[in-house]
N, C-alpha and C positions, 0 to 999 in steps of 0.2 A: 776383371771387370769380372763382369757376371755378364753366362749368354744374352739373355735382357738387354743391358747398357751396351754392346756390341750388336747388337740387332736396329737397337734406334738410335747407335752411331751410322749405324751406315743409311737409315733407313731420313735420318738428319743430315747426312752429305748427297743423298739421291737424290733430294731435294733442292738444295743448291745450285744456283743458273754451277753454268762450266766454268766460269771465267774461277772459281773458289777455287785457292789454293791450300791444297789435301792438308797439307800440313797442317795446317790452321782446326783443319772441318777435325784433325785427330787429335788438339789438343787440349781444345773445348769439353769432350763433354769426358777427358779426366780431371778436369779441373773442375768438374762439380760431383763429382769424388771425390774426390780431396777435401 
C-alpha cells in the first residue's frame, strides 16, 4: 500500500462507529487495491 492508501484506510477507520470490527476495516482497503 502507498502512504496515501494507508492514510485513507486510517481516515476510513476513524470515521466508522466504535463498535466496528478493526479486522473488517483492514480487509476493505486491501480488497480495493487488489
